[in-house]
NUKOLRO-881249 format. One line per field, with one value per atom (N, C-alpha, C): residue number from 1; atom name; z, y, x. Coordinates in steps of 0.05 Angstrom, whole numbers. Example, Ala and Ser with C-alpha at 12.3 -4.5 7.8 and 13.67 -1.06 7.14 Angstrom:
2
num	1, 1, 1, 2, 2, 2
atome	N, CA, C, N, CA, C
Z	156, 156, 156, 142, 143, 157
Y	-114, -90, -66, -45, -21, 1
X	264, 246, 264, 257, 273, 258
This chain:
272
num	1, 1, 1, 2, 2, 2, 3, 3, 3, 4, 4, 4, 5, 5, 5, 6, 6, 6, 7, 7, 7, 8, 8, 8, 9, 9, 9, 10, 10, 10, 11, 11, 11, 12, 12, 12, 13, 13, 13, 14, 14, 14, 15, 15, 15, 16, 16, 16, 17, 17, 17, 18, 18, 18, 19, 19, 19, 20, 20, 20, 21, 21, 21, 22, 22, 22, 23, 23, 23, 24, 24, 24, 25, 25, 25, 26, 26, 26, 27, 27, 27, 28, 28, 28, 29, 29, 29, 30, 30, 30, 31, 31, 31, 32, 32, 32, 33, 33, 33, 34, 34, 34, 35, 35, 35, 36, 36, 36, 37, 37, 37, 38, 38, 38, 39, 39, 39, 40, 40, 40, 41, 41, 41, 42, 42, 42, 43, 43, 43, 44, 44, 44, 45, 45, 45, 46, 46, 46, 47, 47, 47, 48, 48, 48, 49, 49, 49, 50, 50, 50, 51, 51, 51, 52, 52, 52, 53, 53, 53, 54, 54, 54, 55, 55, 55, 56, 56, 56, 57, 57, 57, 58, 58, 58, 59, 59, 59, 60, 60, 60, 61, 61, 61, 62, 62, 62, 63, 63, 63, 64, 64, 64, 65, 65, 65, 66, 66, 66, 67, 67, 67, 68, 68, 68, 69, 69, 69, 70, 70, 70, 71, 71, 71, 72, 72, 72, 73, 73, 73, 74, 74, 74, 75, 75, 75, 76, 76, 76, 77, 77, 77, 78, 78, 78, 79, 79, 79, 80, 80, 80, 81, 81, 81, 82, 82, 82, 83, 83, 83, 84, 84, 84, 85, 85, 85, 86, 86, 86, 87, 87, 87, 88, 88, 88, 89, 89, 89, 90, 90, 90, 91, 91, 91, 92, 92, 92, 93, 93, 93, 94, 94, 94, 95, 95, 95, 96, 96, 96, 97, 97, 97, 98, 98, 98, 99, 99, 99, 100, 100, 100, 101, 101, 101, 102, 102, 102, 103, 103, 103, 104, 104, 104, 105, 105, 105, 106, 106, 106, 107, 107, 107, 108, 108, 108, 109, 109, 109, 110, 110, 110, 111, 111, 111, 112, 112, 112, 113, 113, 113, 114, 114, 114, 115, 115, 115, 116, 116, 116, 117, 117, 117, 118, 118, 118, 119, 119, 119, 120, 120, 120, 121, 121, 121, 122, 122, 122, 123, 123, 123, 124, 124, 124, 125, 125, 125, 126, 126, 126, 127, 127, 127, 128, 128, 128, 129, 129, 129, 130, 130, 130, 131, 131, 131, 132, 132, 132, 133, 133, 133, 134, 134, 134, 135, 135, 135, 136, 136, 136, 137, 137, 137, 138, 138, 138, 139, 139, 139, 140, 140, 140, 141, 141, 141, 142, 142, 142, 143, 143, 143, 144, 144, 144, 145, 145, 145, 146, 146, 146, 147, 147, 147, 148, 148, 148, 149, 149, 149, 150, 150, 150, 151, 151, 151, 152, 152, 152, 153, 153, 153, 154, 154, 154, 155, 155, 155, 156, 156, 156, 157, 157, 157, 158, 158, 158, 159, 159, 159, 160, 160, 160, 161, 161, 161, 162, 162, 162, 163, 163, 163, 164, 164, 164, 165, 165, 165, 166, 166, 166, 167, 167, 167, 168, 168, 168, 169, 169, 169, 170, 170, 170, 171, 171, 171, 172, 172, 172, 173, 173, 173, 174, 174, 174, 175, 175, 175, 176, 176, 176, 177, 177, 177, 178, 178, 178, 179, 179, 179, 180, 180, 180, 181, 181, 181, 182, 182, 182, 183, 183, 183, 184, 184, 184, 185, 185, 185, 186, 186, 186, 187, 187, 187, 188, 188, 188, 189, 189, 189, 190, 190, 190, 191, 191, 191, 192, 192, 192, 193, 193, 193, 194, 194, 194, 195, 195, 195, 196, 196, 196, 197, 197, 197, 198, 198, 198, 199, 199, 199, 200, 200, 200, 201, 201, 201, 202, 202, 202, 203, 203, 203, 204, 204, 204, 205, 205, 205, 206, 206, 206, 207, 207, 207, 208, 208, 208, 209, 209, 209, 210, 210, 210, 211, 211, 211, 212, 212, 212, 213, 213, 213, 214, 214, 214, 215, 215, 215, 216, 216, 216, 217, 217, 217, 218, 218, 218, 219, 219, 219, 220, 220, 220, 221, 221, 221, 222, 222, 222, 223, 223, 223, 224, 224, 224, 225, 225, 225, 226, 226, 226, 227, 227, 227, 228, 228, 228, 229, 229, 229, 230, 230, 230, 231, 231, 231, 232, 232, 232, 233, 233, 233, 234, 234, 234, 235, 235, 235, 236, 236, 236, 237, 237, 237, 238, 238, 238, 239, 239, 239, 240, 240, 240, 241, 241, 241, 242, 242, 242, 243, 243, 243, 244, 244, 244, 245, 245, 245, 246, 246, 246, 247, 247, 247, 248, 248, 248, 249, 249, 249, 250, 250, 250, 251, 251, 251, 252, 252, 252, 253, 253, 253, 254, 254, 254, 255, 255, 255, 256, 256, 256, 257, 257, 257, 258, 258, 258, 259, 259, 259, 260, 260, 260, 261, 261, 261, 262, 262, 262, 263, 263, 263, 264, 264, 264, 265, 265, 265, 266, 266, 266, 267, 267, 267, 268, 268, 268, 269, 269, 269, 270, 270, 270, 271, 271, 271, 272, 272, 272
atome	N, CA, C, N, CA, C, N, CA, C, N, CA, C, N, CA, C, N, CA, C, N, CA, C, N, CA, C, N, CA, C, N, CA, C, N, CA, C, N, CA, C, N, CA, C, N, CA, C, N, CA, C, N, CA, C, N, CA, C, N, CA, C, N, CA, C, N, CA, C, N, CA, C, N, CA, C, N, CA, C, N, CA, C, N, CA, C, N, CA, C, N, CA, C, N, CA, C, N, CA, C, N, CA, C, N, CA, C, N, CA, C, N, CA, C, N, CA, C, N, CA, C, N, CA, C, N, CA, C, N, CA, C, N, CA, C, N, CA, C, N, CA, C, N, CA, C, N, CA, C, N, CA, C, N, CA, C, N, CA, C, N, CA, C, N, CA, C, N, CA, C, N, CA, C, N, CA, C, N, CA, C, N, CA, C, N, CA, C, N, CA, C, N, CA, C, N, CA, C, N, CA, C, N, CA, C, N, CA, C, N, CA, C, N, CA, C, N, CA, C, N, CA, C, N, CA, C, N, CA, C, N, CA, C, N, CA, C, N, CA, C, N, CA, C, N, CA, C, N, CA, C, N, CA, C, N, CA, C, N, CA, C, N, CA, C, N, CA, C, N, CA, C, N, CA, C, N, CA, C, N, CA, C, N, CA, C, N, CA, C, N, CA, C, N, CA, C, N, CA, C, N, CA, C, N, CA, C, N, CA, C, N, CA, C, N, CA, C, N, CA, C, N, CA, C, N, CA, C, N, CA, C, N, CA, C, N, CA, C, N, CA, C, N, CA, C, N, CA, C, N, CA, C, N, CA, C, N, CA, C, N, CA, C, N, CA, C, N, CA, C, N, CA, C, N, CA, C, N, CA, C, N, CA, C, N, CA, C, N, CA, C, N, CA, C, N, CA, C, N, CA, C, N, CA, C, N, CA, C, N, CA, C, N, CA, C, N, CA, C, N, CA, C, N, CA, C, N, CA, C, N, CA, C, N, CA, C, N, CA, C, N, CA, C, N, CA, C, N, CA, C, N, CA, C, N, CA, C, N, CA, C, N, CA, C, N, CA, C, N, CA, C, N, CA, C, N, CA, C, N, CA, C, N, CA, C, N, CA, C, N, CA, C, N, CA, C, N, CA, C, N, CA, C, N, CA, C, N, CA, C, N, CA, C, N, CA, C, N, CA, C, N, CA, C, N, CA, C, N, CA, C, N, CA, C, N, CA, C, N, CA, C, N, CA, C, N, CA, C, N, CA, C, N, CA, C, N, CA, C, N, CA, C, N, CA, C, N, CA, C, N, CA, C, N, CA, C, N, CA, C, N, CA, C, N, CA, C, N, CA, C, N, CA, C, N, CA, C, N, CA, C, N, CA, C, N, CA, C, N, CA, C, N, CA, C, N, CA, C, N, CA, C, N, CA, C, N, CA, C, N, CA, C, N, CA, C, N, CA, C, N, CA, C, N, CA, C, N, CA, C, N, CA, C, N, CA, C, N, CA, C, N, CA, C, N, CA, C, N, CA, C, N, CA, C, N, CA, C, N, CA, C, N, CA, C, N, CA, C, N, CA, C, N, CA, C, N, CA, C, N, CA, C, N, CA, C, N, CA, C, N, CA, C, N, CA, C, N, CA, C, N, CA, C, N, CA, C, N, CA, C, N, CA, C, N, CA, C, N, CA, C, N, CA, C, N, CA, C, N, CA, C, N, CA, C, N, CA, C, N, CA, C, N, CA, C, N, CA, C, N, CA, C, N, CA, C, N, CA, C, N, CA, C, N, CA, C, N, CA, C, N, CA, C, N, CA, C, N, CA, C, N, CA, C, N, CA, C, N, CA, C, N, CA, C, N, CA, C, N, CA, C, N, CA, C, N, CA, C, N, CA, C, N, CA, C, N, CA, C, N, CA, C, N, CA, C, N, CA, C, N, CA, C, N, CA, C, N, CA, C, N, CA, C, N, CA, C, N, CA, C, N, CA, C, N, CA, C, N, CA, C, N, CA, C, N, CA, C, N, CA, C, N, CA, C, N, CA, C, N, CA, C, N, CA, C, N, CA, C, N, CA, C, N, CA, C, N, CA, C, N, CA, C, N, CA, C, N, CA, C, N, CA, C, N, CA, C, N, CA, C, N, CA, C, N, CA, C, N, CA, C
Z	2089, 2077, 2046, 2031, 2008, 1993, 2013, 1990, 1984, 2001, 2009, 1988, 1983, 1960, 1931, 1926, 1909, 1905, 1924, 1915, 1906, 1915, 1909, 1883, 1874, 1864, 1839, 1839, 1815, 1809, 1828, 1827, 1820, 1819, 1803, 1783, 1766, 1747, 1721, 1736, 1730, 1726, 1743, 1747, 1719, 1713, 1683, 1660, 1672, 1644, 1638, 1655, 1646, 1650, 1655, 1639, 1615, 1611, 1575, 1562, 1581, 1552, 1526, 1516, 1503, 1497, 1501, 1507, 1537, 1552, 1576, 1582, 1595, 1618, 1623, 1607, 1617, 1597, 1591, 1566, 1550, 1521, 1497, 1517, 1535, 1537, 1554, 1562, 1601, 1611, 1641, 1652, 1673, 1653, 1665, 1657, 1672, 1673, 1699, 1703, 1718, 1717, 1738, 1742, 1753, 1745, 1743, 1721, 1711, 1693, 1684, 1703, 1718, 1703, 1723, 1701, 1679, 1664, 1635, 1622, 1626, 1623, 1640, 1620, 1644, 1627, 1639, 1624, 1626, 1602, 1584, 1595, 1602, 1602, 1559, 1549, 1533, 1531, 1526, 1534, 1505, 1481, 1455, 1454, 1465, 1475, 1503, 1496, 1523, 1535, 1566, 1582, 1571, 1577, 1555, 1579, 1574, 1604, 1585, 1621, 1607, 1617, 1624, 1636, 1667, 1679, 1693, 1714, 1719, 1727, 1755, 1773, 1802, 1810, 1791, 1803, 1791, 1769, 1747, 1749, 1753, 1753, 1724, 1732, 1700, 1697, 1667, 1654, 1668, 1658, 1666, 1635, 1638, 1626, 1623, 1599, 1599, 1588, 1607, 1579, 1565, 1555, 1525, 1545, 1567, 1568, 1572, 1551, 1556, 1569, 1565, 1576, 1561, 1548, 1535, 1548, 1534, 1548, 1532, 1544, 1517, 1540, 1522, 1537, 1532, 1554, 1562, 1546, 1522, 1507, 1504, 1531, 1520, 1542, 1558, 1573, 1569, 1570, 1574, 1605, 1607, 1620, 1625, 1651, 1654, 1676, 1661, 1669, 1673, 1682, 1661, 1701, 1686, 1703, 1720, 1733, 1742, 1764, 1743, 1754, 1770, 1800, 1800, 1837, 1841, 1865, 1871, 1907, 1899, 1901, 1912, 1913, 1950, 1964, 1982, 1989, 1962, 1966, 1942, 1929, 1903, 1907, 1907, 1905, 1906, 1910, 1917, 1877, 1872, 1846, 1818, 1837, 1810, 1806, 1827, 1821, 1814, 1812, 1803, 1788, 1766, 1736, 1713, 1723, 1717, 1719, 1741, 1744, 1717, 1724, 1703, 1672, 1668, 1640, 1629, 1660, 1640, 1641, 1656, 1650, 1624, 1620, 1592, 1567, 1561, 1552, 1553, 1565, 1562, 1568, 1561, 1558, 1526, 1501, 1490, 1471, 1483, 1480, 1481, 1507, 1502, 1474, 1483, 1457, 1432, 1429, 1394, 1405, 1419, 1418, 1420, 1438, 1418, 1385, 1396, 1359, 1346, 1342, 1324, 1339, 1365, 1363, 1349, 1360, 1342, 1318, 1310, 1276, 1257, 1265, 1272, 1274, 1303, 1301, 1289, 1284, 1290, 1258, 1253, 1217, 1197, 1176, 1164, 1150, 1142, 1136, 1119, 1102, 1086, 1055, 1039, 1015, 1018, 1009, 1016, 1005, 997, 993, 1008, 1007, 1021, 1029, 1059, 1072, 1060, 1049, 1051, 1073, 1069, 1087, 1090, 1061, 1050, 1058, 1061, 1052, 1090, 1104, 1131, 1149, 1143, 1166, 1157, 1132, 1123, 1133, 1129, 1127, 1164, 1183, 1214, 1212, 1209, 1195, 1199, 1178, 1163, 1178, 1199, 1213, 1249, 1251, 1267, 1262, 1249, 1233, 1232, 1217, 1223, 1251, 1271, 1291, 1306, 1305, 1312, 1300, 1283, 1266, 1281, 1303, 1303, 1347, 1346, 1378, 1394, 1399, 1399, 1409, 1443, 1441, 1445, 1453, 1434, 1459, 1487, 1495, 1508, 1495, 1498, 1473, 1461, 1427, 1436, 1412, 1408, 1382, 1374, 1355, 1366, 1351, 1353, 1322, 1317, 1289, 1291, 1264, 1266, 1260, 1267, 1269, 1237, 1215, 1188, 1195, 1201, 1201, 1233, 1243, 1272, 1260, 1234, 1212, 1217, 1188, 1173, 1197, 1219, 1242, 1248, 1251, 1256, 1237, 1212, 1194, 1192, 1206, 1204, 1214, 1211, 1215, 1249, 1234, 1258, 1274, 1286, 1286, 1325, 1350, 1378, 1388, 1406, 1401, 1439, 1450, 1477, 1504, 1490, 1509, 1505, 1496, 1492, 1498, 1516, 1532, 1548, 1564, 1595, 1602, 1634, 1636, 1635, 1645, 1646, 1616, 1603, 1567, 1564, 1586, 1575, 1581, 1617, 1629, 1614, 1599, 1588, 1562, 1559, 1525, 1499, 1519, 1491, 1478, 1448, 1422, 1417, 1425, 1411, 1402, 1389, 1391, 1372, 1346, 1320, 1320, 1303, 1311, 1333, 1347, 1372, 1379, 1372, 1384, 1384, 1412, 1434, 1414, 1405, 1386, 1409, 1398, 1401, 1385, 1401, 1371, 1374, 1360, 1351, 1344, 1358, 1332, 1336, 1341, 1330, 1328, 1307, 1301, 1265, 1253, 1237, 1206, 1192, 1169, 1153, 1152, 1131, 1143, 1174, 1179, 1198, 1177, 1183, 1221, 1214, 1243, 1255, 1272, 1287, 1301, 1305, 1316, 1337, 1355, 1368, 1402, 1426, 1449, 1472, 1488, 1506, 1520, 1510, 1524, 1513, 1475, 1475, 1467, 1485, 1474, 1503, 1509, 1524, 1550, 1559, 1566, 1601, 1591, 1632, 1622, 1649, 1662, 1694, 1700, 1722, 1723, 1746, 1745, 1757, 1744, 1741, 1764, 1753, 1776, 1787, 1811, 1809, 1809, 1803, 1816, 1824, 1824, 1841, 1843, 1858, 1852, 1865, 1853, 1851, 1855, 1874, 1876, 1864, 1847, 1815, 1822, 1851, 1865, 1878, 1852, 1857, 1838, 1811, 1779, 1782, 1764, 1751, 1734, 1728, 1709, 1723, 1743, 1742, 1790, 1775, 1815, 1814, 1837, 1852, 1823, 1820, 1809, 1825, 1803, 1808, 1786, 1786, 1765, 1774, 1755, 1764, 1749, 1757, 1745, 1746, 1730, 1729, 1709, 1715, 1688, 1696, 1678, 1672, 1647, 1655, 1636, 1632, 1597, 1584, 1570, 1549, 1534, 1530, 1503, 1492, 1470, 1483, 1464, 1453, 1417, 1420, 1419, 1433, 1434, 1422, 1404, 1379, 1361, 1343, 1316, 1313, 1294, 1293, 1303, 1324, 1346, 1342, 1315, 1324, 1287, 1291, 1247, 1242, 1223, 1227, 1187, 1187, 1162, 1142, 1128, 1116, 1088, 1089, 1053, 1046, 1020, 996, 1005
Y	2509, 2523, 2519, 2492, 2487, 2495, 2506, 2511, 2545, 2558, 2582, 2600, 2572, 2577, 2573, 2565, 2549, 2588, 2594, 2624, 2640, 2634, 2662, 2659, 2636, 2635, 2621, 2626, 2632, 2665, 2671, 2696, 2715, 2718, 2714, 2701, 2691, 2692, 2709, 2710, 2725, 2746, 2762, 2794, 2791, 2779, 2774, 2772, 2758, 2745, 2778, 2786, 2798, 2839, 2833, 2853, 2853, 2826, 2826, 2821, 2823, 2812, 2829, 2831, 2854, 2872, 2839, 2846, 2839, 2863, 2857, 2867, 2844, 2853, 2885, 2897, 2915, 2932, 2930, 2942, 2938, 2907, 2906, 2889, 2866, 2862, 2852, 2829, 2844, 2810, 2811, 2788, 2774, 2774, 2788, 2745, 2734, 2721, 2708, 2681, 2654, 2645, 2628, 2598, 2591, 2569, 2565, 2549, 2557, 2558, 2522, 2515, 2490, 2463, 2477, 2460, 2457, 2470, 2461, 2481, 2492, 2532, 2532, 2556, 2588, 2596, 2616, 2632, 2658, 2671, 2702, 2708, 2745, 2761, 2764, 2774, 2786, 2808, 2833, 2860, 2858, 2859, 2872, 2898, 2907, 2940, 2954, 2970, 2986, 3000, 3002, 3014, 3034, 3027, 3057, 3079, 3103, 3118, 3140, 3125, 3141, 3179, 3187, 3204, 3198, 3218, 3201, 3229, 3213, 3223, 3227, 3251, 3241, 3235, 3235, 3215, 3195, 3178, 3153, 3139, 3156, 3136, 3144, 3123, 3117, 3091, 3080, 3058, 3030, 3025, 2993, 2992, 2978, 2971, 2946, 2918, 2909, 2894, 2885, 2889, 2865, 2861, 2845, 2828, 2826, 2813, 2777, 2763, 2731, 2715, 2700, 2685, 2668, 2671, 2641, 2633, 2606, 2585, 2589, 2587, 2587, 2571, 2539, 2523, 2532, 2522, 2522, 2512, 2515, 2503, 2500, 2516, 2527, 2518, 2497, 2483, 2484, 2507, 2496, 2493, 2485, 2464, 2496, 2489, 2490, 2468, 2457, 2436, 2437, 2453, 2457, 2451, 2434, 2407, 2430, 2436, 2447, 2423, 2419, 2395, 2400, 2392, 2382, 2408, 2401, 2403, 2392, 2393, 2374, 2406, 2383, 2420, 2429, 2415, 2442, 2463, 2449, 2464, 2490, 2493, 2507, 2537, 2544, 2567, 2593, 2613, 2622, 2647, 2647, 2669, 2658, 2626, 2609, 2595, 2596, 2594, 2618, 2655, 2664, 2666, 2662, 2660, 2644, 2621, 2608, 2606, 2618, 2633, 2659, 2677, 2698, 2694, 2666, 2655, 2654, 2637, 2621, 2645, 2673, 2678, 2692, 2699, 2714, 2699, 2676, 2650, 2636, 2640, 2642, 2669, 2692, 2719, 2703, 2699, 2695, 2682, 2658, 2633, 2652, 2661, 2669, 2690, 2709, 2736, 2725, 2710, 2694, 2680, 2663, 2645, 2669, 2695, 2718, 2733, 2726, 2723, 2721, 2681, 2668, 2672, 2680, 2681, 2712, 2730, 2745, 2751, 2740, 2743, 2708, 2695, 2682, 2686, 2699, 2713, 2736, 2753, 2782, 2786, 2798, 2821, 2833, 2817, 2829, 2865, 2876, 2898, 2913, 2930, 2936, 2917, 2933, 2910, 2903, 2883, 2875, 2878, 2913, 2926, 2929, 2934, 2930, 2965, 2964, 3001, 3004, 3029, 3054, 3076, 3099, 3124, 3137, 3133, 3156, 3140, 3117, 3111, 3105, 3103, 3083, 3107, 3138, 3149, 3147, 3153, 3150, 3118, 3100, 3078, 3067, 3080, 3072, 3089, 3119, 3123, 3124, 3104, 3095, 3060, 3063, 3035, 3051, 3076, 3092, 3094, 3088, 3116, 3081, 3049, 3031, 3013, 3033, 3016, 3037, 3065, 3086, 3073, 3071, 3044, 3031, 3009, 2987, 2995, 3021, 3034, 3026, 3025, 3013, 3043, 3040, 3062, 3079, 3104, 3127, 3111, 3118, 3116, 3076, 3082, 3051, 3032, 3047, 3033, 3034, 3006, 3001, 2998, 2994, 2987, 2972, 2936, 2929, 2925, 2926, 2933, 2916, 2902, 2893, 2921, 2898, 2922, 2930, 2923, 2932, 2960, 2953, 2979, 2992, 2998, 3010, 3022, 3022, 3036, 3052, 3052, 3069, 3092, 3079, 3106, 3120, 3117, 3124, 3147, 3142, 3167, 3176, 3172, 3192, 3220, 3240, 3267, 3265, 3255, 3242, 3235, 3211, 3202, 3211, 3208, 3218, 3197, 3200, 3172, 3171, 3162, 3150, 3170, 3178, 3188, 3220, 3224, 3257, 3249, 3232, 3222, 3214, 3224, 3214, 3182, 3183, 3143, 3134, 3146, 3140, 3107, 3116, 3105, 3084, 3092, 3090, 3065, 3070, 3033, 3008, 3030, 3001, 2983, 2984, 2983, 2996, 3009, 3028, 3040, 3043, 3055, 3081, 3095, 3107, 3119, 3145, 3139, 3160, 3145, 3156, 3157, 3180, 3178, 3164, 3170, 3151, 3132, 3120, 3079, 3107, 3082, 3066, 3057, 3055, 3042, 3015, 2997, 2970, 2953, 2951, 2948, 2904, 2893, 2864, 2843, 2831, 2821, 2793, 2781, 2756, 2757, 2780, 2784, 2762, 2759, 2725, 2743, 2736, 2746, 2766, 2762, 2772, 2786, 2795, 2809, 2844, 2867, 2878, 2905, 2903, 2907, 2901, 2902, 2892, 2917, 2929, 2953, 2936, 2939, 2933, 2961, 2940, 2945, 2926, 2924, 2904, 2904, 2903, 2902, 2875, 2872, 2839, 2828, 2827, 2806, 2799, 2771, 2767, 2763, 2740, 2721, 2718, 2692, 2676, 2665, 2657, 2637, 2637, 2610, 2603, 2593, 2582, 2560, 2529, 2511, 2490, 2475, 2479, 2460, 2490, 2504, 2520, 2524, 2532, 2529, 2532, 2501, 2498, 2486, 2484, 2469, 2435, 2422, 2386, 2366, 2363, 2338, 2323, 2312, 2299, 2264, 2265, 2238, 2216, 2209, 2194, 2186, 2203, 2186, 2171, 2148, 2132, 2137, 2162, 2176, 2201, 2213, 2244, 2237, 2250, 2253, 2273, 2269, 2306, 2316, 2322, 2349, 2350, 2381, 2382, 2393, 2415, 2429, 2451, 2464, 2485, 2473, 2467, 2459, 2473, 2464, 2480, 2482, 2487, 2497, 2511, 2532, 2548, 2550, 2537, 2540, 2565, 2568, 2599, 2589, 2617, 2617, 2649, 2647, 2671, 2671, 2694, 2692, 2730, 2722, 2741, 2740, 2752, 2756, 2774, 2786, 2809, 2802, 2795, 2786, 2824, 2836, 2861, 2887, 2884, 2900, 2888, 2881, 2874, 2869, 2887, 2898, 2879, 2865, 2848, 2871, 2877, 2893, 2880, 2866, 2844, 2855, 2839, 2852, 2817, 2833, 2795, 2781
X	1432, 1450, 1465, 1453, 1454, 1437, 1410, 1380, 1395, 1405, 1416, 1431, 1450, 1470, 1468, 1441, 1422, 1406, 1391, 1385, 1398, 1424, 1440, 1449, 1462, 1472, 1454, 1427, 1407, 1403, 1396, 1397, 1412, 1460, 1464, 1466, 1459, 1456, 1442, 1414, 1389, 1395, 1427, 1417, 1437, 1463, 1481, 1460, 1446, 1429, 1410, 1393, 1385, 1392, 1430, 1452, 1455, 1447, 1457, 1430, 1415, 1386, 1390, 1378, 1363, 1338, 1322, 1296, 1288, 1300, 1295, 1259, 1252, 1223, 1224, 1198, 1180, 1196, 1209, 1230, 1209, 1226, 1220, 1191, 1183, 1178, 1163, 1146, 1125, 1134, 1123, 1114, 1096, 1086, 1045, 1037, 1038, 1025, 1007, 986, 987, 984, 1010, 1015, 1038, 1050, 1083, 1099, 1113, 1135, 1130, 1142, 1159, 1131, 1099, 1069, 1076, 1088, 1087, 1069, 1054, 1040, 1029, 1027, 1013, 986, 977, 953, 967, 964, 978, 959, 944, 916, 921, 913, 900, 882, 898, 870, 853, 847, 849, 831, 816, 814, 809, 814, 808, 787, 796, 773, 758, 722, 720, 712, 709, 708, 681, 666, 640, 630, 615, 601, 568, 588, 586, 556, 538, 513, 508, 491, 501, 482, 459, 433, 436, 442, 443, 473, 500, 523, 529, 536, 556, 554, 538, 537, 562, 550, 569, 578, 610, 632, 634, 645, 650, 680, 705, 727, 724, 752, 743, 767, 778, 812, 801, 821, 819, 847, 839, 870, 871, 902, 926, 930, 929, 938, 981, 999, 1025, 1033, 1051, 1060, 1090, 1112, 1133, 1154, 1153, 1165, 1204, 1212, 1248, 1247, 1268, 1275, 1314, 1319, 1355, 1390, 1394, 1411, 1439, 1442, 1484, 1494, 1510, 1518, 1558, 1563, 1597, 1611, 1634, 1652, 1671, 1678, 1679, 1719, 1748, 1756, 1777, 1797, 1802, 1789, 1770, 1756, 1728, 1726, 1703, 1674, 1659, 1635, 1647, 1652, 1666, 1688, 1704, 1733, 1733, 1706, 1712, 1717, 1725, 1736, 1712, 1711, 1693, 1691, 1716, 1720, 1720, 1723, 1719, 1680, 1667, 1639, 1630, 1644, 1629, 1640, 1656, 1670, 1650, 1640, 1625, 1595, 1589, 1557, 1560, 1576, 1583, 1569, 1585, 1593, 1562, 1558, 1524, 1505, 1511, 1479, 1499, 1515, 1518, 1506, 1522, 1516, 1485, 1472, 1441, 1424, 1438, 1429, 1411, 1449, 1445, 1424, 1421, 1395, 1376, 1370, 1348, 1334, 1356, 1341, 1344, 1356, 1360, 1331, 1312, 1297, 1280, 1271, 1248, 1250, 1266, 1278, 1256, 1264, 1253, 1216, 1209, 1186, 1171, 1187, 1174, 1178, 1199, 1195, 1173, 1170, 1135, 1121, 1115, 1089, 1080, 1096, 1099, 1086, 1077, 1057, 1089, 1091, 1113, 1102, 1122, 1123, 1128, 1116, 1136, 1136, 1165, 1164, 1192, 1203, 1238, 1251, 1252, 1272, 1285, 1319, 1344, 1334, 1337, 1332, 1360, 1361, 1377, 1399, 1409, 1406, 1392, 1368, 1355, 1328, 1324, 1288, 1293, 1314, 1314, 1288, 1299, 1289, 1248, 1234, 1211, 1201, 1220, 1204, 1197, 1210, 1211, 1191, 1177, 1166, 1135, 1134, 1105, 1112, 1130, 1124, 1098, 1116, 1094, 1064, 1067, 1040, 1019, 1039, 1019, 1008, 1031, 1013, 1005, 1003, 978, 958, 949, 932, 908, 933, 919, 919, 918, 921, 946, 974, 990, 999, 1011, 1005, 1026, 1054, 1053, 1095, 1077, 1093, 1107, 1121, 1139, 1148, 1146, 1145, 1172, 1185, 1214, 1217, 1250, 1252, 1273, 1274, 1304, 1310, 1327, 1356, 1369, 1379, 1409, 1427, 1462, 1479, 1477, 1474, 1469, 1450, 1433, 1401, 1417, 1430, 1440, 1457, 1476, 1491, 1475, 1467, 1446, 1439, 1418, 1408, 1440, 1456, 1482, 1484, 1476, 1482, 1459, 1424, 1415, 1406, 1406, 1403, 1379, 1355, 1332, 1336, 1363, 1365, 1388, 1378, 1376, 1399, 1420, 1430, 1432, 1429, 1416, 1422, 1457, 1486, 1462, 1444, 1433, 1407, 1394, 1374, 1381, 1391, 1407, 1401, 1414, 1420, 1400, 1367, 1349, 1333, 1350, 1355, 1367, 1402, 1422, 1423, 1402, 1403, 1393, 1387, 1357, 1366, 1391, 1406, 1407, 1391, 1379, 1410, 1399, 1424, 1412, 1404, 1387, 1343, 1345, 1307, 1305, 1281, 1280, 1251, 1236, 1211, 1190, 1193, 1186, 1187, 1210, 1233, 1243, 1241, 1270, 1283, 1302, 1327, 1341, 1336, 1355, 1378, 1397, 1411, 1411, 1411, 1400, 1420, 1430, 1453, 1441, 1404, 1396, 1375, 1375, 1344, 1333, 1368, 1360, 1379, 1384, 1400, 1380, 1360, 1333, 1328, 1321, 1300, 1327, 1312, 1327, 1320, 1291, 1296, 1252, 1241, 1208, 1219, 1188, 1177, 1157, 1156, 1123, 1128, 1107, 1110, 1109, 1127, 1120, 1105, 1070, 1035, 1029, 1049, 1035, 1054, 1079, 1103, 1109, 1108, 1101, 1127, 1145, 1162, 1151, 1169, 1150, 1174, 1188, 1216, 1216, 1233, 1243, 1255, 1275, 1285, 1281, 1274, 1259, 1276, 1309, 1331, 1343, 1342, 1366, 1394, 1407, 1435, 1448, 1470, 1473, 1508, 1520, 1552, 1546, 1549, 1540, 1582, 1566, 1600, 1603, 1622, 1619, 1628, 1634, 1651, 1637, 1607, 1598, 1592, 1605, 1602, 1625, 1620, 1641, 1670, 1655, 1675, 1697, 1686, 1701, 1705, 1743, 1746, 1759, 1753, 1752, 1750, 1721, 1713, 1685, 1670, 1651, 1638, 1619, 1594, 1572, 1577, 1567, 1523, 1504, 1493, 1462, 1438, 1417, 1407, 1363, 1361, 1331, 1338, 1322, 1293, 1269, 1256, 1225, 1228, 1217, 1202, 1185, 1170, 1164, 1166, 1161, 1132, 1121, 1095, 1079, 1087, 1067, 1033, 1026, 989, 968, 991, 968, 979, 984, 1007, 1009, 993, 988, 1000, 995, 1023, 1059, 1062, 1086, 1102, 1118, 1107, 1144, 1149, 1178, 1188, 1194, 1218, 1240, 1229, 1252, 1261, 1285, 1300, 1314, 1296, 1299, 1322
């Protein structure tokens, strides 16, 4: 029963985490990797070229080609804990609604931390783009179009491109006639957390980009997110403690890492 509760609690935190995260898997990043994050590192596939398409001959077939997929070792460098005391209840008597409230809060807080760590990886490992002149209502569309062109030159697929923007830049986009609000694009777009679309990018507002970052443009193919519960979420009785009497705690540890696998596919626009 205790194990089932751990699985259920961990899933509930993950649901809140995924709902709150800006950097959602399959939207902003991917989770393609081999190995267990709890082991300390995993292997992430990196493909620099696409599969070659050849002519087919009925007599001789088609030439064999080789791919350039390599595997990058990614160290799991984030280890975060939830350790929230619930005073006045031992583990067996904690009301379900109180546990649910703590789990909801844990998922929300964890999402903010994960998003911040993802932004740190993007801004550190990505490629600086353009000048440091601050964008304006008049210059923002042309600048984003230039980013679109730059990504095309390094063969980033047009489908799936995203644009993470600061709240300030989102405000500028709302004044741009070229910006299409998410509500006009359909429910599927809204459900990803997107706020709109411009110049071929699906736009997401992200308050964790950093003080000088105006936007980051990229594609999920080259931004990996690896995560796992090192210790599943559970309610632990604290009666054995020398300090706490009639209390319990919601506990859990999640290990994770972000990795940009191809820096030229991630463009960072900063201001001075």
